[in-house]
C-alpha positions as CSV (number, residue, x, y, z in Angstrom):
1,X,-21.6,-37.0,-74.9
2,X,-22.6,-39.1,-71.9
3,X,-19.1,-40.2,-71.3
4,X,-17.9,-36.7,-71.2
5,X,-20.6,-35.7,-68.8
6,X,-19.6,-38.6,-66.5
7,X,-16.0,-37.5,-66.6
8,X,-17.1,-34.0,-65.5
9,X,-19.0,-35.3,-62.5
10,X,-16.1,-37.5,-61.5
11,X,-13.7,-34.5,-61.7
12,X,-16.1,-32.4,-59.5
13,X,-16.3,-35.2,-56.9
14,X,-12.6,-35.7,-56.8
15,X,-12.1,-32.0,-56.3
16,X,-14.6,-31.9,-53.4
17,X,-13.0,-34.9,-51.7
18,X,-9.5,-33.4,-51.6
19,X,-8.2,-32.6,-48.1
20,X,-7.8,-28.9,-48.6
21,X,-11.3,-28.6,-50.1
22,X,-12.8,-30.5,-47.2
23,X,-11.1,-28.1,-44.7
24,X,-12.5,-25.1,-46.6
25,X,-16.0,-26.5,-46.6
26,X,-15.8,-27.5,-42.9
27,X,-14.6,-24.0,-42.0
28,X,-17.3,-22.3,-44.1
29,X,-19.9,-24.6,-42.5
30,X,-18.7,-23.7,-39.0
31,X,-18.9,-20.0,-39.9
32,X,-22.4,-20.4,-41.3
33,X,-23.5,-22.5,-38.3
34,X,-22.1,-19.8,-35.9
35,X,-23.9,-17.0,-37.7
36,X,-27.2,-18.9,-37.7
37,X,-26.7,-19.8,-34.0
38,X,-26.1,-16.2,-33.1
39,X,-29.1,-15.0,-35.1
40,X,-31.3,-17.5,-33.5
41,X,-29.9,-16.7,-30.0
42,X,-30.8,-13.0,-30.5
43,X,-34.4,-14.1,-31.2
44,X,-34.5,-15.6,-27.7
45,X,-35.6,-19.2,-28.6
46,X,-35.7,-21.5,-25.6
47,X,-34.2,-24.3,-27.6
48,X,-31.2,-22.2,-28.5
49,X,-30.8,-21.0,-24.9
50,X,-30.8,-24.6,-23.7
51,X,-28.2,-25.5,-26.3
52,X,-26.1,-22.5,-25.2
53,X,-26.3,-23.6,-21.5
54,X,-25.4,-27.1,-22.5
55,X,-22.4,-26.0,-24.5
56,X,-21.2,-23.7,-21.7
57,X,-21.5,-26.6,-19.2
58,X,-19.5,-28.9,-21.5
59,X,-16.8,-26.2,-22.0
60,X,-16.5,-25.5,-18.3
61,X,-16.4,-29.1,-17.3
62,X,-13.9,-29.9,-20.1
63,X,-11.6,-27.0,-19.1
64,X,-11.7,-28.2,-15.5
65,X,-10.8,-31.7,-16.4
66,X,-8.1,-30.7,-18.9
67,X,-6.5,-28.3,-16.4
68,X,-6.6,-30.7,-13.5
69,X,-3.3,-32.5,-14.3
70,X,-1.6,-29.1,-14.8
71,X,-2.9,-27.8,-11.5
72,X,-1.9,-31.0,-9.8
73,X,1.7,-30.7,-11.0
74,X,1.8,-27.0,-10.2
75,X,0.5,-27.4,-6.7
76,X,2.9,-30.3,-6.0
77,X,5.8,-28.2,-7.4
78,X,4.9,-25.3,-5.0
79,X,4.7,-27.7,-2.1
80,X,8.1,-29.1,-2.8
81,X,9.5,-25.6,-3.3
82,X,8.1,-24.5,0.1
83,X,9.5,-27.6,1.7
84,X,12.9,-26.9,0.3
85,X,12.7,-23.2,1.4
86,X,11.6,-24.3,4.9
87,X,14.5,-26.7,5.1
88,X,16.9,-24.0,4.2
89,X,15.4,-21.6,6.8
90,X,15.5,-24.4,9.4
91,X,19.2,-25.1,8.7
92,X,19.9,-21.3,9.0
93,X,18.0,-21.1,12.3
94,X,19.9,-24.1,13.7
95,X,23.2,-22.4,12.8
96,X,22.1,-19.1,14.4
97,X,20.8,-20.9,17.5
98,X,24.1,-22.7,18.0
99,X,25.9,-19.4,17.6
100,X,23.6,-17.7,20.1
101,X,24.1,-20.5,22.6
102,X,27.8,-20.1,22.3
103,X,27.4,-16.3,22.9
104,X,25.2,-17.0,25.9
105,X,27.9,-19.1,27.5
106,X,30.5,-16.4,26.8
107,X,28.2,-13.7,28.2
108,X,27.5,-15.8,31.3
109,X,31.3,-16.1,31.8
110,X,31.7,-12.4,31.3
111,X,28.9,-11.6,33.8
112,X,30.4,-13.9,36.5
113,X,33.9,-12.4,35.9
114,X,32.3,-8.9,36.1
115,X,30.7,-9.7,39.4
116,X,34.0,-10.9,40.8
117,X,35.7,-7.7,39.7
118,X,32.9,-5.6,41.2
119,X,33.4,-7.3,44.5
120,X,37.1,-6.6,44.4
121,X,36.6,-2.9,43.7
122,X,33.6,-2.7,46.1
123,X,31.2,-1.6,43.4
124,X,27.4,-2.0,43.1
125,X,26.2,-5.5,42.2
126,X,22.5,-5.8,42.3
127,X,19.4,-3.6,42.3
128,X,16.6,-3.3,44.7
129,X,13.0,-3.9,44.0
130,X,11.8,-1.9,41.1
131,X,8.9,0.6,41.6
132,X,6.8,1.4,38.6
133,X,5.6,5.0,38.6
134,X,3.4,7.1,36.3
135,X,4.5,10.5,35.1
136,X,1.9,13.0,36.2
137,X,3.2,16.3,34.9
138,X,6.2,18.1,33.5
139,X,7.6,21.0,35.4
140,X,9.4,22.3,32.4
141,X,10.8,25.8,31.9
142,X,13.3,27.2,29.3
143,X,16.2,25.8,31.3
144,X,14.8,23.4,34.0
145,X,13.7,19.9,33.1
146,X,11.9,17.7,35.7
147,X,8.8,15.6,36.0
148,X,6.4,14.6,38.8
149,X,5.6,10.9,39.4
150,X,2.8,9.4,41.4
151,X,4.9,7.5,43.9
152,X,6.4,8.9,47.1
153,X,7.8,8.0,50.5
154,X,4.7,5.9,51.2
155,X,5.9,3.6,48.4
156,X,9.6,3.6,49.7
157,X,10.8,6.3,47.3
158,X,13.9,8.0,48.7
159,X,16.1,10.9,47.5
160,X,18.8,10.0,45.0
161,X,17.0,6.9,43.7
162,X,17.7,6.1,40.0
163,X,14.9,6.7,37.5
164,X,15.0,4.7,34.2
165,X,12.9,4.5,31.0
166,X,13.2,0.8,30.2
167,X,17.0,0.2,30.4
168,X,18.0,3.8,29.8
169,X,18.8,6.3,32.5
170,X,16.6,9.4,32.5
171,X,17.3,11.1,35.9
172,X,17.2,10.8,39.7
173,X,14.7,11.6,42.5
174,X,15.5,15.0,44.0
175,X,12.3,15.5,46.0
176,X,10.2,12.8,47.8
177,X,6.8,13.7,49.1
178,X,4.4,11.3,50.7
179,X,2.4,10.4,47.6
180,X,4.5,12.0,44.8
181,X,8.1,12.8,43.9
182,X,10.0,15.1,41.6
183,X,12.6,13.6,39.2
184,X,15.4,15.8,37.9
185,X,16.0,14.8,34.2
186,X,19.5,14.4,32.7
187,X,18.6,17.3,30.3
188,X,18.2,19.8,33.2
189,X,20.7,22.6,33.3
190,X,21.7,21.6,36.9
191,X,22.2,17.9,36.1
192,X,25.9,16.7,36.0
193,X,26.7,13.0,36.2
194,X,30.0,11.1,35.8
195,X,30.0,9.0,32.6
196,X,32.3,6.8,30.6
197,X,32.5,7.1,26.8
198,X,33.1,3.9,24.9
199,X,34.8,2.4,23.0
200,X,37.8,4.6,24.1
201,X,37.0,4.4,27.8
202,X,37.1,8.2,28.3
203,X,35.9,9.4,31.7
204,X,34.0,12.6,31.6
205,X,31.0,14.6,33.0
206,X,27.7,14.8,31.2
207,X,25.9,18.1,31.7
208,X,22.4,19.1,30.9
209,X,21.6,22.0,28.6
210,X,18.0,22.7,29.4
211,X,17.1,21.3,26.0
212,X,16.6,17.8,24.7
213,X,20.3,16.9,24.8
214,X,23.4,17.1,26.9
215,X,27.1,18.0,26.4
216,X,30.4,16.4,27.4
217,X,32.5,18.6,29.7
218,X,35.6,18.4,31.8
219,X,37.3,15.7,29.8
220,X,41.1,15.5,29.6
221,X,40.8,13.3,26.4
222,X,38.3,15.5,24.6
223,X,39.8,15.0,21.2
224,X,39.6,11.2,21.6
225,X,35.8,11.3,21.7
226,X,34.5,10.2,18.4
227,X,31.2,10.8,16.8
228,X,28.7,7.9,17.5
229,X,30.4,6.8,20.7
230,X,28.1,5.4,23.4
231,X,27.7,7.1,26.8
232,X,27.3,4.9,30.0
233,X,27.3,5.8,33.6
234,X,30.8,5.4,35.1
235,X,29.9,4.7,38.7
236,X,32.4,7.3,39.9
237,X,31.3,9.0,43.1
238,X,28.7,6.2,43.9
239,X,25.9,8.3,42.4
240,X,24.8,5.7,39.8
241,X,25.6,2.1,39.1
242,X,28.3,1.8,36.3
243,X,27.2,0.7,32.9
244,X,23.7,2.2,32.6
245,X,23.2,3.3,28.9
246,X,22.6,7.1,28.6
247,X,23.0,8.3,25.0
248,X,25.2,8.6,21.9
249,X,27.7,11.3,20.9
250,X,26.6,13.5,18.0
251,X,29.4,15.9,17.2
252,X,28.3,19.4,16.0
253,X,30.5,22.2,14.7
254,X,30.2,25.6,16.3
255,X,31.7,28.9,15.2
256,X,33.5,30.9,17.8
257,X,32.8,34.6,17.2
258,X,35.9,35.8,19.0
259,X,38.7,34.1,17.0
260,X,36.6,33.1,14.0
261,X,37.7,29.4,14.2
262,X,35.5,26.3,14.1
263,X,35.2,24.2,17.2
264,X,33.5,20.9,17.8
265,X,30.9,20.4,20.6
266,X,30.4,16.9,21.9
267,X,26.6,16.8,22.0
268,X,24.9,13.8,23.5
269,X,21.6,12.5,22.1
270,X,19.8,10.7,24.9
271,X,18.4,7.2,24.1
272,X,15.1,8.0,25.8
273,X,12.8,10.8,24.6
274,X,12.0,12.7,27.8
275,X,9.0,14.5,26.2
276,X,7.3,11.1,25.7
277,X,7.7,9.6,29.2
278,X,4.5,8.0,30.6
279,X,5.8,5.3,33.0
280,X,9.3,5.1,34.6
281,X,11.1,2.6,36.8
282,X,12.5,3.9,40.2
283,X,15.1,1.8,41.8
284,X,18.3,1.8,43.9
285,X,21.4,-0.4,43.9
286,X,23.3,-2.2,46.6
287,X,26.7,-3.8,46.7
288,X,25.8,-7.5,47.5
289,X,23.0,-9.9,47.9
290,X,23.8,-10.3,51.7
291,X,23.4,-6.6,52.6
C-alpha cells in the first residue's frame, strides 16, 4: 500500500513539472495576481498606489530605452533621405541656373540688336523719369472711361504721356491741370490706338467699347488673327512706344440679324483691370540717351 501511495505522489509531481503544466499554472497565477491587484487598487491602498506608480515608471523608462535604437535609425534614415532630396533639388537648380544664364546672354544680344534696329528706323529707345500717381476718382459713364490722378503740370505731367499699370498700358493723359490730370483709358469709346498682334505680326487698330474690353478694327488680315494672340503697341504714328503689352484676343461669336449668319468678333481682354487701379505710372519716351 505504501509503495502504491508513493507512486501516486511521484506521478502527480511529474505531471506538475511538465512544461505545459508549468505554463498553465504561471498563466493562472498571473491572472489571479492581476485580479487581486485590481481589487486592492480599487480599495485605494497607499502601498498598491506606490506599486502602480513604480510599475508605470518602469514601463515608461523601459519603452523609452527599447525604442531609442529604433528612433535613432529612423531619424538617421530621414536625415539621409532629406540630404538626397536636397542634393537632387540642388542639381536641378544648377541646371536651371545654367539654362537661365544662357537665356540672359541671348536676351542681352537681342536687346542690343533691337536698339540698333530702332536707331536705324528712328524709333523710341528709352523712357523718361517715371512719375507715380494715385488714382483719385473714376469719371465713368455708360460709354466714357477715364480716371483722375493726383499729379499735374506742377509734377511735369504733359498731354499725351503714357499711363501704365505695372508693365501694361492702360491709357494716356488727355487733360493736365496744375495739381491733377485726366487719363483716357483704353476701354473708352473714343480710344483708338495702333497695335500689332503676335505671333502673326498683324497690324491693326484697337478701339474701346465703353466696357471692360476692346475690339480689333480696320485690319486687312482679320482672318489671320487667332484666339489667344497677344496685343502690343505697334509704335505706328509715334503715339506710343512699340512693344508695350496691352491684352489678349478672346474671339466671340455674334449672330448677325440681317443675314442670319454667324460672325466672329475679335474682342480684346486687357491685361490690367481698370476698375481696380489705385496707383499708375506716368511716363514718356524719347529716341536716344543724348536727346
